[in-house]
C-alpha positions in Angstrom: 35.4 -20.3 -61.9 32.0 -19.1 -60.7 32.0 -14.9 -60.3 28.6 -13.8 -58.6 27.5 -10.2 -57.2 26.0 -9.5 -54.0 24.1 -7.7 -51.0 24.7 -8.3 -47.8 22.5 -5.5 -46.6 25.2 -2.7 -46.6 27.0 -2.7 -49.8 27.4 -4.8 -53.0 30.4 -7.3 -53.3 31.6 -9.4 -56.3 33.6 -12.2 -56.0 34.3 -16.0 -56.3 31.9 -18.7 -55.6 33.7 -21.5 -53.3 32.8 -24.4 -51.1 32.2 -22.5 -48.4 30.3 -19.4 -49.5 31.3 -16.0 -51.1 35.2 -14.8 -51.4 35.1 -11.3 -51.7 37.2 -9.6 -55.0 38.5 -6.5 -54.0 36.5 -3.6 -52.9 35.3 -1.4 -56.1 35.7 -4.7 -58.5 33.3 -5.8 -60.3 32.2 -8.7 -62.1 32.0 -6.4 -65.2 35.8 -5.4 -64.8 37.2 -8.5 -64.7 34.7 -9.8 -68.0 37.1 -6.7 -69.6 40.5 -7.9 -68.3 40.3 -11.3 -70.0 40.1 -14.8 -68.8 43.6 -15.3 -68.0 43.4 -12.2 -65.5 40.1 -12.8 -64.0 41.3 -16.1 -63.1 44.2 -15.1 -61.2 41.8 -12.5 -59.3 39.8 -14.7 -58.5 42.7 -17.5 -56.8 43.6 -15.2 -55.1 40.1 -14.4 -53.5 39.8 -17.5 -52.6 42.2 -17.2 -50.1 40.3 -14.6 -48.1 37.8 -15.3 -46.2 34.0 -16.2 -47.4 30.6 -14.8 -46.9 27.8 -17.8 -46.3 25.8 -17.7 -49.1 22.6 -18.1 -46.7 23.5 -14.7 -45.5 23.3 -12.5 -48.8 21.1 -11.2 -51.3 22.4 -13.0 -54.8 22.3 -10.2 -57.5 23.0 -10.9 -61.4 26.3 -11.6 -61.7 27.1 -8.5 -64.2 25.4 -5.3 -65.4 25.3 -6.4 -69.4 26.8 -3.6 -71.7 23.3 -4.9 -73.8 21.6 -8.1 -74.1 20.8 -10.0 -77.7 18.2 -12.4 -77.2 18.3 -15.3 -80.0 15.8 -18.1 -80.8 18.2 -20.9 -81.5 15.6 -23.7 -80.9 13.8 -25.1 -83.3 11.3 -26.9 -81.1 10.8 -24.2 -79.7 10.1 -22.2 -82.7 7.5 -24.7 -83.5 5.4 -24.4 -80.7 5.1 -20.9 -80.2 4.1 -20.3 -83.4 0.5 -22.0 -82.8 0.4 -20.3 -79.6 1.8 -16.4 -80.4 2.0 -15.8 -84.1 -0.5 -17.1 -86.8 0.0 -20.8 -88.3 2.5 -23.4 -87.3 5.7 -25.0 -88.5 9.1 -22.8 -88.7 9.4 -20.3 -91.6 12.1 -21.1 -93.7 14.3 -18.0 -93.2 14.3 -19.9 -89.7 16.9 -21.9 -90.9 18.8 -19.4 -93.4 20.6 -17.3 -89.9 20.2 -17.0 -86.7 17.7 -14.3 -85.7 17.3 -12.0 -82.4 16.0 -9.2 -80.9 17.5 -7.0 -78.3 15.8 -6.5 -74.6 16.0 -4.4 -72.0 19.4 -4.7 -70.1 18.2 -2.6 -67.1 15.2 -4.7 -65.5 17.2 -7.6 -64.1 16.9 -9.7 -61.2 18.5 -11.8 -59.4 18.3 -15.8 -58.8 16.0 -15.9 -55.5 14.2 -12.4 -56.0 10.1 -12.0 -56.4 9.1 -11.0 -60.3 6.3 -8.7 -60.3 3.4 -9.8 -63.2 3.7 -6.6 -66.1 1.5 -4.2 -65.7 -2.3 -5.1 -67.8 -0.7 -8.8 -68.4 -2.9 -11.9 -67.8 -0.9 -14.8 -69.7 2.9 -14.1 -67.7 5.6 -17.0 -68.7 8.9 -18.3 -68.6 11.8 -18.9 -70.9 14.7 -20.7 -69.8 17.9 -19.9 -71.6 21.7 -20.2 -70.9 23.4 -17.0 -71.9 26.4 -16.5 -72.9 28.8 -13.5 -71.7 31.1 -12.0 -74.5 35.1 -11.6 -73.3 36.5 -9.8 -75.6 36.5 -6.9 -78.5 34.8 -9.0 -81.7 34.3 -7.3 -84.7 33.0 -9.2 -87.9 35.3 -12.2 -87.1 33.8 -16.0 -88.2 32.6 -18.4 -85.9 36.2 -20.5 -86.3 38.1 -17.4 -84.2 35.6 -17.0 -81.3 35.7 -20.0 -79.1 38.2 -17.8 -77.2 35.6 -15.2 -77.6 33.0 -15.9 -74.8 34.1 -15.6 -71.0 31.4 -17.6 -69.2 27.9 -18.9 -69.4 24.7 -17.9 -66.9 21.3 -19.1 -66.7 18.8 -16.4 -68.1 15.0 -16.6 -67.9 13.5 -14.4 -70.2 10.3 -13.5 -68.7 7.2 -12.4 -71.4 4.0 -11.5 -71.1 2.5 -13.3 -73.8 -0.9 -11.2 -74.6 1.0 -7.9 -75.1 3.9 -10.1 -77.3 0.7 -11.1 -79.3 -1.0 -7.4 -80.0 3.4 -6.6 -80.9 3.9 -9.4 -83.4 0.7 -8.8 -85.6 1.9 -5.4 -86.0 5.0 -6.9 -87.0 7.1 -5.4 -84.2 8.3 -6.7 -81.1 8.3 -8.8 -78.9 9.4 -5.3 -77.3 7.1 -4.2 -74.3 6.2 -8.2 -74.0 9.7 -8.4 -72.9 10.4 -5.6 -71.4 9.7 -5.6 -67.9 12.1 -8.3 -66.2 14.9 -10.7 -67.2 16.8 -12.9 -64.5 20.5 -13.6 -64.8 22.0 -16.1 -62.6 22.9 -17.7 -59.6 26.5 -17.0 -61.1 28.6 -16.3 -64.1 30.9 -19.8 -65.1 33.8 -19.3 -66.8 34.0 -21.1 -70.3 36.9 -23.8 -69.5 34.3 -25.1 -66.9 32.1 -26.4 -69.3 34.1 -27.7 -72.3 34.2 -30.8 -70.5 30.4 -30.7 -71.7 31.1 -30.5 -75.2 30.1 -32.5 -77.6 31.8 -33.5 -81.5 29.8 -31.3 -83.1 30.9 -27.7 -81.1 28.0 -27.6 -78.8 27.8 -27.6 -75.2 25.1 -30.9 -74.1 24.5 -29.4 -70.9 20.7 -30.6 -69.2 18.3 -27.9 -68.9 15.3 -28.3 -66.4 12.1 -25.9 -65.2 9.4 -26.4 -63.2 6.5 -24.4 -61.7 5.6 -25.2 -57.9 7.8 -28.3 -58.0 6.3 -29.9 -61.1 8.5 -30.2 -64.1 7.4 -28.5 -66.8 11.0 -28.7 -69.3 13.1 -30.8 -69.6 16.0 -30.5 -72.7 19.7 -30.8 -74.0 21.5 -26.9 -74.9 23.1 -29.1 -77.5 19.9 -29.3 -79.7 20.3 -25.5 -80.6 20.2 -24.9 -83.8 23.5 -22.9 -84.0 27.0 -23.2 -81.7 27.5 -20.2 -79.1 30.1 -19.2 -81.4 27.8 -19.1 -84.8 25.7 -16.6 -82.5 28.4 -14.3 -81.6 30.0 -14.0 -85.4 26.4 -13.6 -86.6 25.8 -10.6 -83.8 29.6 -9.3 -84.8 28.3 -9.4 -88.4 29.0 -5.4 -89.3 29.0 -4.1 -85.7 30.7 -4.6 -82.7 30.4 -6.7 -79.7 32.3 -5.2 -76.6 33.1 -6.9 -73.2 29.9 -7.5 -71.0 27.7 -7.9 -74.0 25.1 -11.2 -73.0 23.9 -13.4 -76.0 20.7 -15.3 -75.1 20.8 -18.9 -76.5 17.0 -18.3 -77.3 14.2 -20.8 -75.2 14.9 -24.3 -75.1 12.4 -26.6 -76.7 10.1 -29.6 -75.3 8.5 -27.6 -72.4 11.2 -24.6 -72.0 8.3 -21.8 -71.9 4.7 -21.9 -71.2 3.8 -20.6 -74.7 5.2 -23.7 -76.2 2.9 -26.2 -74.3 -0.1 -23.7 -74.8 0.8 -24.0 -79.1 0.7 -27.9 -78.9 -2.0 -28.4 -76.6 -4.2 -26.1 -78.1 -5.1 -24.1 -74.7 -3.6 -22.3 -71.7 -2.4 -26.4 -70.4 -0.2 -25.3 -68.2 -1.7 -22.6 -66.9 -0.1 -19.2 -67.3 2.0 -18.1 -63.5 0.3 -16.2 -60.9 1.2 -14.5 -58.1 2.6 -17.1 -56.1 4.2 -19.0 -58.1 7.7 -20.1 -57.9 9.5 -21.1 -61.3 12.8 -22.8 -60.7 15.5 -23.7 -63.7 18.4 -25.7 -63.3 21.4 -26.2 -66.2 23.7 -28.7 -65.8 27.4 -27.3 -64.9 25.8 -23.8 -63.8 23.7 -24.3 -61.2 19.7 -23.3 -60.0 18.0 -19.5 -60.2 14.7 -20.0 -58.1 11.9 -16.8 -58.7 8.7 -16.3 -57.3 6.0 -14.4 -58.9 4.5 -11.0 -57.1 1.6 -8.6 -58.1 2.8 -6.0 -60.2 1.5 -2.4 -61.1 -1.5 -1.7 -61.4 -1.9 0.4 -63.9 -5.1 2.7 -66.2 -5.5 0.9 -69.5 -3.2 1.7 -72.4 -5.5 4.2 -74.5 -6.1 3.8 -78.1 -5.5 5.4 -81.3 -7.5 8.0 -81.5 -10.1 7.9 -85.3 -7.4 10.1 -87.4 -8.6 11.8 -90.7 -6.5 12.6 -93.4 -6.2 15.8 -94.3 -3.2 17.3 -96.0 -3.7 21.1 -94.6 -4.1 23.0 -91.5 -7.8 24.0 -90.9 -7.7 27.6 -91.7 
């Protein structure tokens, strides 16, 4: 089942995606409410919604399918790390620590964009980039649980575009922090949330979801990969994220960017230059993931803000002037 959230110009509504359009859930019901209720209850509510008259997709603006309680974004594709280290970091190759355990960062859960929204360039960035990912939405409370008990912990999946200001990210990572402002401006989630049972048919013998992932810019394909090329399946990511803490229903875990052109920075690193060119206003980024759907966002100009002031020279005085 596919759950969506949309704006028809008068109200924001949650519902189910059917063959003839969007079937609304009862008023004041959010997709996050269904996630918290659990998959069986959500499917029952969705089945009831399918009996209601549909709203044509063309008549609404798709919003992110839910407002996550938190977003953790992993870096689970070895091939992506290889290329990006050459582009954003210092040196080349994958550090041994990457293989020891999954690594993630917390990203901003508020500047979310829908499947067809315009996305502004972050202030001060000249190296704007996309990142093709799949996000898993946690469906129940998880606290320090082993992966073999977590097949039922994922409610569903959606596409995640982790928009990235690479020039801001480079500066932050040279200070051994971040990414922070380099990832702070925009995240696209969509087009809808596909329940986990819908994608079980893609699971391979090793427990990975073998979904084909593609991304293009202005109609030209830039990257293509399989989600099953992740270093860890989502159950391992959920387990690691829950170690010593608690995940809540609605938490989002990003797979990290796929390889083979899942972002521009990977290709910049491998090719030794800005090839393809960074994103510019007017560019259209389209991402498709098998079994989930397609998102398509146009890049638009962002805010023109004054430059950031550098740190002032500091003394090492230990006492106040008398």
